[in-house]
N, C-alpha and C positions, 0 to 999 in steps of 0.2 A: 520754769514751767515746762512740763514734758512735751516733747514734740508729738503733734497729732499722728496717730497711726503707728508710733514706736511701741515696741513690745516692752512690757514691764520686766525689769531684771529678775532673774530667777536662777537658782543653782540647778544645774543639770545633774541628774542622778549619777553618782560616781561610777556605778557599774556600766553605764553607757559609754563613758570615756574610756574605761578599761577595755570594753569590747571593741571600740573604735581603734585603740592603740594596738591591741593584740591582732586585729585584722591587718594593720599596717606592718606589724612585726612579722606576721605569717607571710605577707607579700614579699618582705625583704629576704625571707629564707628561700624563696623560689628563684633567686637570680643572683648573679655576680656582676651584672651589667652596671658599670659605675654611673651611667647616665640615669638609669631608673632608680638606683639607690640614692643618688643625689636629689632626684625628684621626690622620693619619699621623705628624705630629711627636710627638704624645702616645704613640703606640705605639712609635716608635723610641726615645724617651727612656725609656719604662718598661722595655723590654727591655735597654737599656744599663745602667740603674740596677740591674737584677736580676742581670745576667750579666757585668758587666765586672769586671776585676781591678784591683789597685792598681799595675799596671805603668805606665811613662811614657806609653805610647800611649793608655792608657785615660783619661788625665787631660785630653785635649784636646777632649772632646765639648762642654764649655761654651764654648770658643772658636768652634766651629761654630754654636752658638746665637747668639752675638753677631755672627758674620759673617752669619747669616741675617737678623738684625734690621737690620744695616747695608744689606743688599741691598734689603729692603722699603722702608726710608726713602729710599734713593738712587733707587729706581724712582718713588716718589711725588714726590720732588723734581724728578726728570727731567720728569714730567708737568706740574708747576706751572711750570717754567721754559720748556719748549718746547711747551706746549699739549698736544695729544693728543686732540683731539675736543671737540666742544661738548656741553653738557648743559643741561637745563631747570632744574636746581636749582643756581643760581649762589650760592656761599657768600660770595665776596668778590672784589674786583677789584684787580689790581695794575697799576701804571703800565706800559703796553706800550712796548717799545723798538722804534722804527721800523727797519726793515732795508732795504737797497738792493734794486733790482728783481731782481737776479740771484738773490736769496734768497727769491723769491716762493714761498709755500706754507709757509714756516717762521715761527712766531710765538714771540716771546719775551715771556713773562709775559702780562698781560691778565687777562680774567675767568677765575676758577677755579671749576669746578663740582664737585658731588659725584660725578657720573659719572666725571669725570677722575680724581679721587683714588681712587675705588674700583677703577677700571681698572688704575691703577698698582699699587695695593695687591694686587690679585689676581695680576697678573703677577709682581710681586716676591715674593709669598708662594709661588708655584709654584716659582720658581727656588730660593728659600731652602729649601723643603722638600727639594728634590733635593740641595742641599749638605748639609743636616743628615742625610739618609739615608746619604750617603757618609761623613760624620763618624762616624755610628753604626758603620759597618763598620770604620773605623780605630780606634774605641775597643774593639771587641770582638775583632777579629782581630789576632794578632800578625804584624806586617809581615815580620819576619825568618823566621818559620815559613812564611809564604806563599811564600817563595822556593823551598821544597822542592817545591811543587806546580807550579812553572812547567815547562813542557816544555823538553827539552834544547835544542831549536833556538832558544828564546827565552830562554835562560839569561842572556845578557848584557843584553838589554833588561829582563828581569825584575829583574836585579840593580839596574840603574839606577832602575827604577820603585820597587822596595822601599826603596832609599836615599832617593829623593825622598819617599816616603810617610812615612818615619821622621823627616823634618826637623822637621815641625810638632810631633810629640810630644816630640822632644828639646829643642826650644826652650821648650815648656811646662815641661818638667822643670828646664831651666837657669833659667828665670825664677823658679820656686818655690824652687830652691836658693839663688839669689842673694838673693831677698827674706828667706828664712829667715836667711841669714847676716847681712843687714843688721839685722834685728831683734835677733840675738844681740849685735851690736856696738853696739846702742843708737841706731841711726839714727832720727832723728825726722821726716825729710822724707817727704812723701807726695805722690801725684799727679804732676803735670809736673815739680815740683822734684826728684823722686827719679829722673826718667828718665835723666839723665846717669849716675848711679851704678849704674843697672841695665843699660843698653844695652851699655856696653863690656864688663863682665864676661860678659854673656850671649853676645855675639859672640865673645869670646875662648874661652869654654867650648865653644861650638858648633864653632869651628875646631879646637880640640884633639880633640874627640870625632870629628870627620870624619877627621882625620889618624890617630887610633887605629883607627877602623873600616877605613880603607884599608889600614893595615899589617896588621891582623888578617886581611882578606880576601886580601891578597897572600901572607901566610904560610900560608894554608890552600889556596892553589892556585886561587883564583878567576880565571876567564879562561883556564885552561889548556886547550889544544887538542890534539886527537890528530892524528897525521899523515893528510893526505888528498891524493890525487893531484889534478892540475889538472883532469882530466875530471869528477871529482866536484863540484868547485866550479862548473864551467861548467854541469853538469846541474842543480845546485841553483839557480843563478841563473835559468836558463831556466824551470824549474818555478815558481819564485816569481813571476817576471814574468808568465808565462802565466796562472797562477792568479789574480793580481791583476787582469789585464786581463779575464779571464772574469767575475770578481766585479763589476767596474765595468759591464761590458756588461749583465750579468744584472740588476743593480740599476736600470739605465736602462730596461731592457725592462719591468720590473715597474711602474715609475712612469709610463711613457708607454704609453698605450692603443693608439697607432698603430703601435707597433713589433711586428713579427712575434712570434707566441707562442713559437716555439722559441728566441728571443733573450732570453726572460724567465727563468722559473724553471729550465728545463733548463740554460740557460747559467750561471746562478748556482750550481746544484748542481755543474756540471762545474768551474767555477772554484774552488769551495771544495775539491773533491776534489783537484785538481791542486796547489793551495797546501798542502793537508795533506801530500801526497806530498813536496813540497819541504821542508816542516818536518821530516818523518821523516828524509829523507836528510841534511839539515843537522845534525840532532841527533846524528848518529853521530860527529861530530868533537869533541863535548864529552864528556870523560871525567870523571865525577863519581860519588861514592857518597853515599848518604844513611843516616845513623844513626838508627835508629828512625823510619821514615817515618810521617807522620800518617795515621791511619785515616779513611776516608770511609765510615762505617758507617750503620746505620739512623737513628740520631739526627741525623747530618748531613743525611740525605735528608729528614727531617721538617722540619728547620730551613729548608733551602732551598725546600722545597715551600710552606711557609707564606708566604714572600715572593712566590713565583711565583703563588700563589692570589690574592694581593692585586692583582697585575698582571693576571691573567686576569679577575678580577671587575670591575675598571674598564674593561678592554677590552670585556667583554660589555655593560656598561652603555652604552658608546658606540653599541652596536648597537640596544639596546632602549629606552633613555631618555636620549638625549644632552643634552636640555635640563636635566636634573638636574645634570649635571657642569659646565655653563657657565652661571652665573646671568646673566640678562638685565640690561643696563645701559640699554637704551633699548627699551621703558620699564623703569624701575628697579623691580627685584623683590627681595624678601628671599630669600637663599639657602635652599634646603631640602635635606634629606638623605634619601635613599631607603634602604630596608632592604638592597638588594643590594650596593651599594658599601660601605656601612657594615660589613656582615657580612664582606665580603671583606677589608677592612682590619683588622678585629678579629682575623681569623684569624692575621694576622702577629704578633700579641702572644703567641701560643702558645709560642714558643721561650723565653719567661720561665719556663715550667714544663717544657717538653719537654727543653730543653738541660740537661745536668748542671751542677752548680755549678762555678765555675772553681776551679782548684787554688790553694792558698795554702801559706804556709810551715807553718802549724799550723792544725788544725781548731778548732772551737769549744771543745773541752775542753783544748786545749793539746797534744794528741798530735801527733807529727811525721808529716808526710805522707811519701809515697814518696820525693819529692825530698829531704826532710830526713833520712830514713833512709839514703839513699844517701850523703849528705854525711857523716853520722856514720860510716858503714862505711869511707868513704875516710880520715876523720880517725883512726880507730882501727886502720887498717891492714888 
């Protein structure tokens, strides 16, 4: 029996989760403070744990955490091997490899300082945090439902992107199923010895799933185009090329202070407008229908706004207190955390309560959900 006052399970629009995750990732790009980056990772992990489902794409978040750890270790190792700056606190000294004169300025091994390791760790942790934020979006958003929200003009590109995004979750599911099957058969090998017995079935399963997905998409008319005259194709190409050229010129004008002002923001806005017109014209040749399109309601706006607040808070901190976002390595200082960026990041944790619980086959009392009721209705005619 459902709890009085409890919200009904509902899937949040995947675009809202992606906007939330991109806001967190943007916040991570504005700082190398390990305390703030660890807070971003904690917020992303907490929201994923609270609002992910048991679907295959939701099981890959742990792999992104491992990938982040590998990124941090590789950045530190890179600093050890290729130097990366001197420091006053030398931890140990490795035998330096002499290089020819044409490689002057490059150092292999040698003294390793604490500043070197911290600098590599800070840079690696920032990149790892961005990857983990995108992994959180993959764990929360259904990649196939995301295809519904792609504009018609980008339908083919969106299809390829969605298929690419679903590769990692499908591999995770394949690995889990192969390992479960090996345990049921009494396989005793673990670690590297079991790699041969896992890789081949996983690759075979992934190939079979890809072929099945391609056949399903072909049977449902994916890639079907409506008839368009040659003049429309020419106009679409001209609008897209002109819009992209305008965007490039406008971006250059914004970054270069010596460029005339009218080639900056006005040209960027004009380029975006022309490109949008090209997308609108191009979208007319894609004929598709959507069954029960996803709603982008007030809950989705709140979820997306929480991530954008984190990005805005870190951007504002760069204006008022940039030293707090980039801990000093020379002289070496302990990282500190200020109330403004910490509060902005903590706002991004609110979707764990603001978003409705994800749908499942049965609720806590065993009553069938709407999806289960529909399946029963179909089964009983």
